[in-house]
C-alpha positions, -999 to 999 in steps of 0.1 A, spaced: 150 -379 -170 153 -372 -132 115 -368 -129 111 -402 -145 137 -418 -122 119 -405 -92 85 -417 -104 98 -451 -112 116 -453 -79 84 -445 -60 65 -472 -79 92 -497 -72 94 -490 -35 56 -491 -32 54 -525 -49 77 -540 -22 65 -525 11 81 -550 34 116 -546 17 112 -508 17 101 -506 53 130 -528 64 155 -506 46 140 -474 59 139 -487 95 175 -498 94 187 -466 79 165 -445 102 179 -461 134 215 -457 121 210 -421 111 191 -411 143 219 -426 164 245 -408 143 227 -375 145 226 -376 183 263 -383 182 267 -354 158 248 -330 181 271 -341 209 302 -335 188 289 -301 177 282 -291 213 316 -301 225 335 -284 197 314 -252 197 325 -239 231 333 -202 232 331 -198 194 304 -172 198 331 -147 209 342 -128 179 377 -121 193 382 -156 207 412 -163 185 432 -135 202 421 -142 238 440 -163 262 433 -173 298 462 -172 322 464 -204 341 490 -218 365 513 -247 367 530 -252 401 558 -276 410 566 -283 447 594 -305 460 570 -333 466 540 -324 445 528 -308 412 494 -294 402 478 -271 378 452 -244 385 428 -227 361 431 -195 382 457 -167 384 468 -140 408 449 -107 408 478 -84 397 489 -107 368 465 -97 339 468 -60 340 505 -60 349 512 -81 317 489 -58 297 507 -26 310 542 -39 305 538 -56 271 526 -38 239 517 -71 224 488 -74 249 461 -48 241 436 -55 268 430 -76 300 401 -86 322 394 -106 353 365 -125 367 363 -137 402 336 -158 418 317 -137 444 321 -166 468 338 -201 467 303 -214 460 298 -190 432 264 -178 443 250 -148 461 218 -138 479 198 -108 468 169 -90 484 143 -69 466 112 -56 484 119 -78 513 119 -109 492 151 -130 492 166 -146 460 196 -168 456 215 -166 423 241 -190 411 271 -180 390 277 -145 403 311 -130 395 330 -98 401 344 -85 368 365 -57 353 347 -32 331 369 -43 303 354 -78 302 330 -68 275 359 -58 252 372 -94 253 339 -113 253 307 -108 234 277 -103 257 245 -93 239 231 -64 259 194 -58 258 196 -28 281 225 -6 293 259 2 277 285 -25 280 313 2 278 302 18 311 280 -8 328 307 -19 352 327 13 356 312 25 388 314 8 422 282 -9 434 270 -16 399 257 -49 386 248 -64 353 224 -94 351 212 -118 325 176 -120 312 167 -150 333 178 -133 365 159 -102 355 127 -121 349 131 -141 382 136 -110 404 119 -81 386 92 -101 369 77 -77 342 93 -45 356 122 -27 341 153 -36 362 175 -8 349 184 16 377 168 -4 404 187 -14 435 193 -49 448 205 -55 484 230 -83 487 225 -107 516 246 -132 534 282 -125 541 284 -95 517 261 -66 526 259 -42 496 235 -21 476 239 -28 439 224 -8 411 214 -26 380 233 -9 351 228 -35 323 209 -66 312 223 -91 287 210 -122 270 217 -155 287 251 -168 275 251 -201 256 256 -233 275 287 -239 253 307 -215 274 337 -223 296 324 -198 321 288 -189 326 280 -157 345 244 -150 354 254 -117 370 285 -96 372 293 -71 400 318 -44 392 354 -52 403 357 -19 422 328 -29 444 347 -58 460 384 -49 454 387 -13 464 421 -17 481 442 -25 451 451 -58 434 467 -75 464 496 -99 465 512 -119 438 511 -149 461 473 -154 461 453 -173 435 416 -176 427 410 -151 398 402 -161 362 425 -138 343 423 -131 305 444 -111 281 438 -102 245 468 -99 222 474 -81 189 467 -100 157 496 -121 147 510 -126 182 515 -163 187 511 -184 219 548 -190 220 555 -152 219 530 -146 247 546 -174 267 579 -156 266 564 -125 281 546 -145 308 579 -162 317 595 -127 321 566 -116 344 570 -147 365 608 -141 369 602 -105 379 573 -108 403 565 -144 413 598 -162 414 613 -140 442 584 -151 464 584 -189 457 619 -198 445 634 -194 480 610 -221 494 616 -245 464 583 -239 446 584 -233 408 555 -213 393 547 -211 356 520 -190 338 503 -210 311 484 -192 283 454 -213 272 436 -202 240 400 -194 248 386 -219 223 408 -247 236 398 -245 272 369 -268 272 384 -298 253 421 -296 262 421 -282 298 437 -304 325 436 -276 351 419 -279 384 391 -254 394 375 -249 360 343 -228 364 324 -252 341 334 -289 339 358 -294 310 352 -319 282 376 -343 267 388 -344 231 391 -382 233 353 -384 239 348 -363 208 370 -387 188 353 -418 202 318 -405 194 330 -394 159 342 -430 153 309 -444 166 289 -421 143 310 -433 113 306 -470 123 268 -466 125 266 -451 90 289 -479 77 267 -506 93 235 -490 79 251 -487 44 263 -523 44 229 -535 56 213 -517 27 238 -531 2 233 -566 14 195 -564 13 196 -550 -22 220 -576 -36 200 -604 -19 170 -594 -40 190 -595 -72 172 -626 -85 139 -609 -82 150 -579 -101 171 -597 -127 141 -601 -151 133 -563 -147 169 -555 -157 168 -580 -186 136 -565 -200 148 -530 -196 180 -538 -216 160 -556 -243 138 -525 -246 169 -504 -251 179 -492 -217 216 -484 -213 236 -495 -183 241 -458 -172 203 -453 -171 199 -484 -150 226 -472 -126 209 -439 -123 176 -456 -116 189 -478 -88 209 -449 -73 177 -428 -73 159 -455 -53 188 -456 -29 188 -418 -24 150 -417 -21 151 -443 7 179 -424 23 160 -391 23 129 -407 37 149 -423 65 167 -389 71 134 -371 76 122 -398 100 155 -398 119 154 -360 123 119 -363 138 131 -391 161 161 -370 173 138 -340 179 117 -362 202 146 -379 219 170 -350 226 152 -336 257 151 -371 272 188 -377 264 197 -343 280 178 -353 312 193 -388 313 229 -380 305 231 -344 318 241 -329 284 230 -297 268 223 -308 232 205 -283 211 181 -292 183 188 -259 166 223 -271 160 208 -291 131 205 -258 112 242 -249 116 260 -250 83 286 -275 96 259 -299 108 241 -295 75 273 -303 57 278 -334 78 242 -345 72 247 -340 34 278 -362 37 257 -388 55 232 -388 27 260 -392 1 276 -421 20 244 -440 26 227 -430 -7 255 -431 -33 280 -454 -17 255 -477 0 236 -480 -33 265 -480 -56 273 -517 -54 237 -529 -59 234 -504 -88 265 -515 -106 259 -552 -98 223 -553 -109 229 -532 -140 256 -556 -152 232 -585 -158 232 -598 -194 197 -599 -210 203 -634 -226 215 -650 -194 186 -634 -175 160 -647 -199 174 -682 -194 170 -678 -157 206 -677 -146 216 -640 -148 205 -630 -113 219 -660 -95 255 -653 -100 270 -624 -81 299 -614 -60 294 -639 -32 329 -632 -18 321 -594 -15 288 -600 1 303 -624 26 330 -599 33 305 -571 38 284 -592 62 316 -602 81 326 -565 84 291 -555 95 291 -581 123 327 -573 133 319 -536 138 287 -545 156 305 -569 180 332 -543 186 306 -517 196 287 -541 217 318 -552 236 327 -516 241 293 -508 254 294 -537 279 328 -527 291 317 -491 297 285 -503 314 305 -526 337 329 -498 346 300 -475 354 284 -501 376 317 -507 394 321 -469 401 284 -467 412 286 -497 435 322 -493 449 324 -493 486 333 -458 497 338 -466 533 304 -452 544 267 -458 536 259 -430 512 222 -439 514 222 -429 550 240 -396 547 226 -361 539 247 -330 530 235 -295 538 252 -265 520 252 -233 540 251 -202 518 258 -174 543 280 -166 573 248 -161 593 238 -197 587 272 -210 597 271 -191 629 239 -210 638 255 -244 630 263 -253 666 227 -247 677 214 -268 648 239 -295 655 227 -298 691 191 -300 681 199 -327 655 218 -349 679 187 -349 701 170 -370 674 176 -407 680 176 -414 643 207 -393 638 239 -410 649 264 -383 641 273 -350 624 303 -335 608 314 -303 591 339 -292 565 349 -259 549 363 -254 514 369 -216 517 361 -185 536 324 -185 526 318 -221 517 306 -246 543 292 -281 541 275 -300 569 269 -338 569 245 -359 589 247 -396 595 215 -417 601 
């Protein structure tokens, strides 16, 4: 029976190429747009889910209230993580990661060739007990135990060592930190869907040999892993006790209130409102908005299909009448029309997947996202796609199927069966379709106008006539005055300025 349905459906679609093409184009555009939204939603909701112990890991962040100000930091003090671990049996392990410099990068030298690497951190040897890093060389249990050891990702290994084995080789660090670092491990590049991306990690003992320092200094990303069953509320109680014991005596006398905030690892990307995130955080509202847009697009495509199908009811009325005269039952006719609908849906789905595969790289370049085509193979995405087929195939084709199959043979043979239909429903569907479309168009124009406003707002200076230079080492900064004097000799340069965001971060600006 199904084979016959499919065969007849193909014949019917081939007999009306213009109608078939119009339906397929409409459904393909709607599905392709929805799939891109779906990839974005998947990317945003998949952050840090590759860590097997993520449900038990919390980052310790900070909320600070001053007499005239309040702010929240993603970082924590150096002693916090292991103090909490050592004093509370509910916490089974801790780890810290600290940017090697405020810029987060570091210079390395190998065979008198200099390399600059972004995203370099100092890290405790326990970091691999909390987070899953896929090592291709070295032992994660001991890789960061010894001072002057470094583990790197595959991209850095290929960039610096080319085809050589990096294990055991020594890198010289340049700039403001002169060190000899031995490569003790190589791991696969971490997914882009990570709240913190480390291209290299230097052992904690290499940098912090004099202890954990004061409770009054921030800047470290601190993590703790709790026992199974320990709730966030229970951990918060322990953190409050730690603050009362160690931090409050320092800040309470000057009117500053400090609170440690445990943030579940998987919630960091979409719910964080802390300053200083290592990777720009997302926004759960964007995910909700794009989810609504994807649903609206599918609804519009389904309504469009339903309207086109019912609009052709007169042409198919005689077919329905003849089938019923020949003994066809209404259930069989419904199955036939639904088969046609699902067939069109599947064809449009294949085309939309091909379009998405071609467009995703361009979308990533244009919007600055990291959408991954391979996400289409994820079981959750596949389930959503199946749901998309059901909505557009079954629901989109259900009304035409039930409506067309209800024609009475006698009325059809007299020429009137196909002319009567649910005009009110069709008008309602058209109205709904245009209402959703107008809503989305207005939203698009509002967003575009807002972006244009931000792009063209007067900032108080001519940004087209300004250039910024980032200095990556102390040696470069020490030469700034010489460079400045030389630049000012150029009549095309009207002024210079400098600013510092930390001990090793500098920015220089030139005005033309």
